[in-house]
C-alpha positions in Angstrom: 84.5 -9.9 45.5 82.1 -8.9 42.8 79.2 -10.3 44.6 80.0 -8.4 47.9 80.2 -5.1 45.9 76.8 -5.8 44.4 75.3 -6.6 47.7 76.9 -3.5 49.2 75.5 -1.3 46.4 72.0 -2.8 46.7 72.1 -2.3 50.5 73.1 1.3 50.0 70.2 2.0 47.6 67.8 0.3 50.0 69.0 2.3 53.0 68.9 5.5 50.9 65.3 4.9 49.8 64.3 4.1 53.4 65.9 7.3 54.7 64.3 9.3 51.9 60.9 7.9 52.8 61.4 8.7 56.5 62.6 12.3 55.8 59.7 12.9 53.4 57.3 12.4 56.2 58.8 15.4 58.0 59.8 17.7 55.2 57.0 18.9 53.0 57.2 20.7 49.7 55.7 24.1 50.2 52.3 24.7 48.7 52.3 27.2 45.9 51.0 30.6 47.2 47.5 31.6 46.3 47.3 34.1 43.5 47.3 37.5 45.0 45.2 40.1 43.2 45.7 43.4 45.0 43.1 46.1 44.5 40.8 43.8 42.6 37.5 45.5 42.3 38.6 48.6 44.3 37.5 51.8 42.5 40.2 54.4 41.7 39.4 57.9 40.5 41.2 59.2 37.4 42.2 62.8 37.0 39.1 63.2 34.8 36.8 62.1 37.5 36.3 58.7 35.8 36.1 55.6 38.0 38.5 52.9 36.9 39.5 49.6 38.3 42.6 47.4 38.1 40.4 44.8 36.4 39.8 47.2 33.5 43.4 46.6 32.4 43.2 42.8 32.3 45.3 41.4 29.4 48.0 44.0 30.0 50.9 44.2 32.4 49.9 46.8 34.9 52.5 48.8 36.7 51.1 50.5 39.8 53.3 53.3 41.3 52.1 54.6 44.7 53.1 57.8 46.4 52.8 61.5 46.9 53.8 62.6 43.4 54.4 66.3 44.5 56.6 65.0 47.4 59.0 63.1 45.1 62.4 64.8 45.0 63.6 66.5 41.9 65.8 64.6 39.5 65.3 61.2 37.9 62.2 59.6 39.4 60.7 56.2 39.1 58.5 57.6 36.4 61.6 58.5 34.3 62.9 55.0 34.8 59.6 53.5 33.8 59.3 55.7 30.6 62.9 54.6 29.7 62.1 50.9 30.4 59.0 51.1 28.2 61.1 52.4 25.3 63.4 49.4 25.8 60.5 47.0 25.2 60.8 47.5 21.5 57.3 47.9 20.3 55.6 46.0 23.1 54.6 49.1 25.1 51.0 48.8 24.2 51.0 45.6 26.3 51.9 47.6 29.4 49.8 50.2 31.4 51.2 52.4 34.1 48.9 53.8 36.8 50.4 56.4 39.0 48.3 56.3 42.2 48.6 59.5 44.4 48.2 58.7 48.1 48.0 62.4 48.9 45.2 64.0 47.0 45.4 67.2 49.1 48.9 68.0 47.7 48.5 66.3 44.3 45.9 68.5 42.7 44.2 66.5 39.9 44.9 68.9 37.0 48.6 69.3 38.0 48.9 65.6 38.6 47.5 64.7 35.2 49.8 67.0 33.3 52.8 65.8 35.2 52.1 62.1 34.7 51.0 62.3 31.1 54.3 64.0 30.3 56.0 60.6 30.6 54.0 59.1 27.8 50.6 57.8 26.7 50.9 54.6 28.8 50.8 56.7 32.0 47.5 57.5 33.8 47.2 59.3 37.1 44.6 58.2 39.7 43.9 59.2 43.3 43.9 56.5 45.9 41.1 56.4 48.4 41.7 55.5 52.1 40.7 51.9 51.1 43.4 51.8 48.4 46.1 53.2 50.8 45.0 50.6 53.5 45.3 47.7 51.0 48.7 49.0 49.8 49.9 49.2 53.4 48.8 45.5 53.9 51.6 44.6 51.4 54.1 46.3 53.7 54.4 49.2 51.3 54.8 52.7 52.7 53.7 55.1 50.0 56.1 58.1 49.8 59.0 56.2 51.5 61.7 55.9 48.8 63.3 53.0 50.7 60.1 50.9 50.7 58.8 49.1 47.7 56.1 51.4 46.4 55.8 49.8 42.9 53.8 46.7 42.0 53.6 44.9 38.7 50.5 42.8 38.0 50.4 40.2 35.2 47.9 40.0 32.4 45.4 38.2 34.8 45.8 40.8 37.6 48.1 38.6 39.8 50.8 40.3 41.7 54.1 39.3 40.1 56.7 41.9 41.2 57.3 44.4 44.0 60.3 46.6 43.4 62.0 49.6 45.0 61.4 53.1 44.1 65.0 53.4 42.9 65.3 50.8 40.1 67.2 51.2 36.9 65.4 51.2 33.6 67.5 48.3 32.1 66.7 46.1 35.1 63.0 47.1 35.0 62.8 46.5 31.2 64.3 43.1 31.6 61.7 42.1 34.3 58.8 43.5 32.2 60.0 41.7 29.1 60.2 38.4 31.0 56.5 38.8 32.1 55.5 39.6 28.5 56.8 36.3 27.2 54.1 33.8 26.5 53.4 31.5 29.5 53.9 27.8 28.8 51.3 25.5 30.3 
Protein backbone atom coordinates (compact mmCIF):
# COMPACT_ATOMS: atom_id res chain seq x y z
CA UNK A 1 0.00 0.00 0.00
CA UNK A 2 2.81 2.32 0.87
CA UNK A 3 4.68 1.50 -2.28
CA UNK A 4 1.67 2.20 -4.52
CA UNK A 5 1.18 5.61 -2.83
CA UNK A 6 4.81 6.46 -3.45
CA UNK A 7 4.59 5.37 -7.09
CA UNK A 8 1.41 7.41 -7.51
CA UNK A 9 3.05 10.54 -6.00
CA UNK A 10 6.16 10.14 -8.18
CA UNK A 11 3.97 9.71 -11.26
CA UNK A 12 1.96 12.82 -10.39
CA UNK A 13 5.15 14.89 -10.00
CA UNK A 14 6.48 13.57 -13.32
CA UNK A 15 3.21 14.31 -15.15
CA UNK A 16 3.08 17.79 -13.57
CA UNK A 17 6.63 18.56 -14.65
CA UNK A 18 5.91 17.34 -18.19
CA UNK A 19 2.75 19.47 -18.40
CA UNK A 20 4.63 22.48 -17.06
CA UNK A 21 7.33 22.05 -19.66
CA UNK A 22 4.76 21.73 -22.47
CA UNK A 23 2.79 24.79 -21.34
CA UNK A 24 5.92 26.89 -20.93
CA UNK A 25 6.57 26.50 -24.64
CA UNK A 26 3.32 28.31 -25.36
CA UNK A 27 3.06 30.78 -22.51
CA UNK A 28 5.82 33.33 -22.31
CA UNK A 29 6.61 35.69 -19.49
CA UNK A 30 6.17 39.18 -20.89
CA UNK A 31 9.32 41.14 -21.53
CA UNK A 32 9.73 44.15 -19.25
CA UNK A 33 8.70 47.31 -21.09
CA UNK A 34 11.40 49.56 -22.39
CA UNK A 35 12.00 52.59 -20.25
CA UNK A 36 9.86 55.42 -21.55
CA UNK A 37 11.39 58.88 -21.33
CA UNK A 38 8.74 61.29 -22.59
CA UNK A 39 9.90 64.71 -23.70
CA UNK A 40 13.57 63.80 -23.31
CA UNK A 41 15.58 66.52 -25.02
CA UNK A 42 12.52 68.52 -26.11
CA UNK A 43 12.95 72.21 -25.28
CA UNK A 44 10.29 73.93 -23.18
CA UNK A 45 10.02 77.69 -22.78
CA UNK A 46 9.70 79.02 -19.23
CA UNK A 47 7.72 82.15 -18.41
CA UNK A 48 11.03 84.06 -18.27
CA UNK A 49 11.86 83.04 -21.83
CA UNK A 50 14.51 80.58 -20.64
CA UNK A 51 14.75 77.25 -22.46
CA UNK A 52 14.56 74.28 -20.13
CA UNK A 53 14.42 70.54 -20.71
CA UNK A 54 13.01 67.66 -18.72
CA UNK A 55 16.57 66.33 -18.45
CA UNK A 56 17.51 69.48 -16.47
CA UNK A 57 15.60 67.97 -13.54
CA UNK A 58 17.28 64.58 -13.40
CA UNK A 59 17.71 63.42 -9.84
CA UNK A 60 14.27 64.73 -8.86
CA UNK A 61 10.77 63.39 -9.28
CA UNK A 62 9.27 65.50 -12.02
CA UNK A 63 5.53 66.08 -12.10
CA UNK A 64 4.34 67.36 -15.47
CA UNK A 65 0.86 68.91 -15.56
CA UNK A 66 -0.50 69.62 -19.05
CA UNK A 67 -3.42 71.81 -20.01
CA UNK A 68 -4.86 75.19 -20.69
CA UNK A 69 -4.38 76.74 -17.27
CA UNK A 70 -6.76 79.63 -17.97
CA UNK A 71 -9.41 77.06 -19.03
CA UNK A 72 -9.40 75.12 -15.77
CA UNK A 73 -12.59 75.57 -13.85
CA UNK A 74 -12.66 77.57 -10.67
CA UNK A 75 -12.33 75.69 -7.42
CA UNK A 76 -9.82 73.15 -6.24
CA UNK A 77 -7.58 72.26 -9.16
CA UNK A 78 -4.91 69.65 -9.67
CA UNK A 79 -2.39 72.32 -8.67
CA UNK A 80 -4.11 72.72 -5.29
CA UNK A 81 -3.94 68.95 -4.82
CA UNK A 82 -0.25 68.88 -5.83
CA UNK A 83 0.62 71.70 -3.39
CA UNK A 84 -1.20 69.82 -0.62
CA UNK A 85 0.52 66.54 -1.58
CA UNK A 86 3.96 68.17 -1.45
CA UNK A 87 3.28 69.41 2.08
CA UNK A 88 2.44 65.81 3.05
CA UNK A 89 5.92 64.65 1.98
CA UNK A 90 7.33 65.96 5.27
CA UNK A 91 10.53 67.72 4.25
CA UNK A 92 11.15 65.90 0.99
CA UNK A 93 9.61 68.53 -1.27
CA UNK A 94 13.06 69.58 -2.50
CA UNK A 95 13.22 66.18 -4.24
CA UNK A 96 10.16 67.00 -6.38
CA UNK A 97 9.73 69.53 -9.18
CA UNK A 98 6.38 70.44 -10.75
CA UNK A 99 6.29 71.77 -14.32
CA UNK A 100 2.94 73.20 -15.38
CA UNK A 101 2.95 72.99 -19.17
CA UNK A 102 0.45 75.27 -20.90
CA UNK A 103 -0.85 73.79 -24.12
CA UNK A 104 -2.61 77.03 -25.06
CA UNK A 105 -0.06 79.86 -25.11
CA UNK A 106 -2.58 82.20 -26.79
CA UNK A 107 -4.80 82.16 -23.68
CA UNK A 108 -2.14 81.55 -21.04
CA UNK A 109 -0.23 84.83 -21.25
CA UNK A 110 3.26 84.16 -19.81
CA UNK A 111 3.17 86.85 -17.09
CA UNK A 112 -0.26 85.82 -15.84
CA UNK A 113 0.66 82.13 -16.07
CA UNK A 114 3.84 82.61 -14.03
CA UNK A 115 2.05 84.50 -11.26
CA UNK A 116 -0.74 81.94 -11.11
CA UNK A 117 1.56 78.89 -11.02
CA UNK A 118 4.13 80.32 -8.60
CA UNK A 119 1.33 81.04 -6.09
CA UNK A 120 1.24 77.28 -5.40
CA UNK A 121 4.81 77.26 -4.11
CA UNK A 122 8.48 77.39 -5.07
CA UNK A 123 8.46 73.86 -6.54
CA UNK A 124 6.07 75.00 -9.33
CA UNK A 125 7.40 76.36 -12.64
CA UNK A 126 5.28 77.34 -15.62
CA UNK A 127 6.34 76.50 -19.16
CA UNK A 128 4.73 76.75 -22.57
CA UNK A 129 4.43 73.66 -24.69
CA UNK A 130 5.38 73.84 -28.33
CA UNK A 131 3.44 71.94 -31.02
CA UNK A 132 6.10 69.19 -30.67
CA UNK A 133 5.40 68.90 -26.93
CA UNK A 134 1.65 68.73 -27.51
CA UNK A 135 2.17 66.08 -30.21
CA UNK A 136 4.31 63.96 -27.86
CA UNK A 137 1.79 64.29 -25.04
CA UNK A 138 -1.00 63.20 -27.40
CA UNK A 139 1.08 60.11 -28.29
CA UNK A 140 0.53 58.92 -24.70
CA UNK A 141 -3.22 59.16 -25.22
CA UNK A 142 -3.43 62.30 -23.14
CA UNK A 143 -5.76 65.06 -24.13
CA UNK A 144 -4.56 68.29 -22.56
CA UNK A 145 -7.48 70.27 -21.20
CA UNK A 146 -9.79 67.23 -20.90
CA UNK A 147 -10.41 66.71 -17.16
CA UNK A 148 -11.45 63.10 -17.72
CA UNK A 149 -8.19 62.23 -19.49
CA UNK A 150 -4.88 61.70 -17.70
CA UNK A 151 -3.04 64.99 -18.16
CA UNK A 152 -0.46 64.49 -15.40
CA UNK A 153 2.77 62.50 -15.70
CA UNK A 154 5.32 61.66 -13.02
CA UNK A 155 8.86 60.91 -14.13
CA UNK A 156 11.32 59.25 -11.76
CA UNK A 157 14.77 60.53 -10.90
CA UNK A 158 16.17 59.10 -14.15
CA UNK A 159 13.47 60.66 -16.32
CA UNK A 160 11.47 57.45 -16.84
CA UNK A 161 7.70 57.63 -16.94
CA UNK A 162 6.36 56.06 -13.73
CA UNK A 163 2.82 57.37 -13.29
CA UNK A 164 -0.04 58.80 -15.29
CA UNK A 165 -2.90 60.01 -13.20
CA UNK A 166 -6.20 61.78 -13.70
CA UNK A 167 -6.73 65.45 -13.33
CA UNK A 168 -9.00 64.88 -10.36
CA UNK A 169 -6.80 63.08 -7.85
CA UNK A 170 -6.77 63.56 -4.11
CA UNK A 171 -3.75 64.96 -2.31
CA UNK A 172 -3.44 61.99 0.10
CA UNK A 173 -3.42 59.52 -2.78
CA UNK A 174 -0.94 61.58 -4.77
CA UNK A 175 1.34 62.07 -1.74
CA UNK A 176 1.36 58.32 -1.16
CA UNK A 177 2.38 57.64 -4.76
CA UNK A 178 5.11 60.30 -4.72
CA UNK A 179 6.46 59.03 -1.38
CA UNK A 180 6.67 55.52 -2.81
CA UNK A 181 8.75 56.81 -5.72
CA UNK A 182 11.03 58.72 -3.36
CA UNK A 183 11.98 55.56 -1.47
CA UNK A 184 15.43 54.26 -2.35
CA UNK A 185 15.39 51.72 -5.16
CA UNK A 186 16.86 48.35 -4.21
CA UNK A 187 19.01 46.70 -6.83
